[in-house]
N, C-alpha and C positions, 0 to 999 in steps of 0.2 A: 680446623686448625687455623690459628691467627696468621695473617699475612707475614708478620715478622718472623714467627717460628718456622713458617714454610720456607722462607728465604734462607734461614740458617740451616734448615734440614737439607735444602737443595745444594747449598754451598759446601756442606760437610762431606768429607771423604768417607766417613763411616756410614754404611748402609744400615741404619737402625731398624728398618722394616724387616730384615732377615731374622735377627734374634727375637724380635717381637712376635713374628708369626711362628717361629720354631719353638718358642718358650712353652706353650701348652703341651705340645707333644713330648718335648724333652722332660718336662716335669712329670707327666703321667708315666712315661717310660721309666724314669728314674725311680719313682715310688713303687711301681708295680714289678719291675724287672731288676734294675741295677741294685737297689737297696736290699731286696731279699736275697739276691745272689751273693753279695759280699757278706751279708749277715749269716748265710749258710756256711760260707767258707770260714768265717770267724767261729761259728758254733762248733765246727768240726775240730777245732784246736783245743777244745775244753772237754772236761769230763766231770761227772758228779761223784764226788767222794765224800762219804759221811755227810750227805745232805748239803754239801757245799760245791760250788762250781770252781774247779781247779784247772789252771792252764797246763796242758800236757803236751803241747806241740804236735808232732806227727805220730804220737803213740796210737791214736785211733786208727790211722792208716796202716801202721805196722800190724795192729791186731786184725784189721780187715783183710789184709793181703796175705798174712802168714801165720795166723794162730788159730788152731783148732776148728771149731764149728763155724766161726765167722768166715774164715777164708774158704772153707769147703763150700759153704752155701754161696759165697760171693762168686767164686770161679765157676760153680755150676750155673748160676744165674747168668753170668757173662757168656758162657758157652751156649746156653739156650738162646740168649738174645742174639748172638751172632748167627746161629742157625735160623732163627726167626727172620733175620734180615736177609740172609742168603736166599731163602725160599722166595721172598718178595722180589729180590733182584732177578732171580733166574726164572720165575714163573709170572709174577704180576706184570713187570715192566715189558718183557717180550710180548706177552699177550696183549697188553695195552697198545703197543706199537703196531702189532698185526691188526687189531681191531680198527685202529685209526686209519691204517692204510686201506683197509677194506671199505670203511664207511666214507672215506674221502673220494671214492670212485664216483665220477659224475653220473654214471648210468645206473647206480644202485637205487632201487625203489625203496621207499619207506625208511630212508637213512635216518631221518629225524626221530622216528619212532624207536629205532634200534638204539640210537644214542641215548635217548631218554630212559629206555628200559635198563640199559647197562649202567647208567649213572645214578639211578634212583637209590640203590643200596647204600651209596656213600652218604646220603643224608639221614639214614636210619640211625637210631641210638645204638651205642655199643651194647647196652643192657638188653634191648630187644633182640639184636642179632645173636648175642651170646646165649640167651635163654631159648630162643627159637631153634637154633641149631642143636642145642643140647637136647631139646625134645625130639627133633627130627632124627638124630642119631641114637636115641635111646633104644636099647635092645628090647625093652618091655612094651612101651607104648609109642615108639617112634614110627614114622612112615618109611624110613630108609629100608628096613628089612622087607616090607611089603613091595616097595618099588623094585628092589633087586630080585625079589621072588617072581614078580610079574614078567621080568625079562630073562628069567632063568639063571640069574647070577646070585642067588641067595647064599651060596657057599662062600662068596667073597665077603659077606658082611661079617664084621667083628665090632666089638665095643671099642671103637677107636679112641674115644675120649677116656676110656678106662684102662688103657694099656700104656705103660710107661714108654714103650718104643714108638708108639703112634700118636700119642696125645698132642705133643707140641706141633708136629707136622700137620695134624688135622686142624688145629687152631690157626696155624699159619695159612693154610689153604682157605679156611673160612674168611680170614682177613683179606686174602687175595680176592676172593669173590666180592667182598664188600667194597674194596677200594680200587679195583682195576679200572673203574671209570675215570679216576683222576689222571693217571698217565695217558689214558685214551684221549681225553679231551685236550690235554696239553699238546700232545703230539698231533692231534687233529688240527688244532689251531696253527701249529707250526707248518703243517703240510699245506694248509690253505694260504699261508703267507708266501709260499714259493711263487715267484713271478711266472706267469704263463709263458712269457717269452723263452724262459729257460727250458720248459717242458716241450714247447713247440720246436725249439732248435734240436733237442734230443730226438724227437720223433723224426725230424728230417734226416738225422744221422742214423736212423734205424733202431734207436734205443726205445723200446716200448715195453709195456707189461711189467713183469717182475724185475727185468733188467733195468728199467727206468727207475724203479724204487731203489734198487740196490746201488746203482752207480750214480744217480742224480739226487734223488730225494734224501736218502739216508745221510750222505755227507752234509747236506744243508741243514738237517735237523739235529746234528750231533750236539750243539749247545743245549737244545731243549732236553735231549736225553741225559746230558750231564746234570742239568737242574733237577730232573726227575729222580736221578740216582741219589743226589745229595738230600733231597727231600725225603726219599725213602729211608735213607740212613738215619736222619734225624728223627723221623716219625717212629721208626721201629725201635730205636734205642730210648725213646720216651714212652713206649707202649706200656699199657697197664689195664685199660678198661675191659678189653675183650677177655683177657686171661682171668681177671677178677670176676667178671660176670659169669663165665662158663665154669671155672674151676675153683673159685673162691680165693681167699688170701693165702691159703696154704699151697695153692698152685699144684694140686695133686694130678695124678697119683704119685706119692712119694717125691714131691718137688720136681717132677719131670717136666712140668710146664712153667717152672719158676723163672722169671726174668728179673732184670734189675728193678723194674717198676714195682713188682709185687714184693720183692725182697726189701726195697726201701719202705714200702707201706708197713709191712710187718715189724720192721725194726724201729721205725720212727713212732708209730702210733701204738704198737703192740697188738697182739691178737690172741684171744683165748687165754692160756696160761702164761704167754710170753709178755713181759712188761715192756712198755715202750722206752726206747733210749734215744732221745733227740740228738745226742752228740754223735753216736754211731750212725744214726740215720743221716745226719748232715755229712758224715764222712762218705757214705754211699752216694748221696746226691752229688757231692764234690767229685767223686770218681766218675759218675755218669757224665757230669759236665766236662771233665777233662777228656773223656773218650770221644764225646761228640765234638768238642773243640778241635781235637787232633784230626778227626775225620774231615771236618769242614776245612781246616787249614790245608790238608793234603789235596783236597779237591780244588781249592782256590789257587794255591801256589804251584800245583803240579798238573792236575788234569785240565783245569780250565785254561791255563796258559798254553798247553799243547793244542787244545781245541781251537783257540784263537789263531795260532800259527797255522794249523791245518786249514782253517776256514779262509784265511786271508793270504 
């Protein structure tokens, strides 16, 4: 930079280096995220009538929420998605917190090995996990019946992925097995960040063991638990891959494992005899965005605010 331009830059009140360094990231984010988002919202306001795109306003949303097969499948997918999320919240996150508490104990041997073994499934492909568990749980050639038979529990076995009442819960537990390492590692990092002085002061007061975790550590890691909860919410309401890999686009049996992601896929791209409808697909995507946005706003302006007040 020339000396004259450098002097002008230093005298100027505008910090030009900030927009210059931010510009590449903003441009990429706009092209990849912002523009597709608004284009999807725009596409949801149109419909194709007689091979022509016609503006219909909110008619696609009225059809989606309250008319015939569209609304029936949408509310079924939303209820399944909610159950999928609840299982992760009630099973995955508590197990992740418990594992982090155990693995953070300074006297535990081979803790690094256990952490790696639990975290490895998170890096596996959804397709691999879906097909592998489908083979494991198969009543014909799967190993699950043999394993249960070896421990005398063969009567407990059932074709869990083939029964409407069990299929979604089974897939949710498979997802828990795959991703429990993420909350475990986040909580583990939060536990390690607790100052030793706080724990030593608690030991002097006689607070040790489980009481130390419940009364000292848990309140200090509440912000991390909140972040894990909202990440779980966003991730589960964007879920698609595992259901598709294990049960296909029809999310069988009889749509019992259908969630918003698979419903969006069938509607937008079409499947078998069902023709794709980009406009109704955009309406489903917009509804998913609204649900996730509402959940994130509730967390940011409700739960997160209370956590900060509790912490400070």
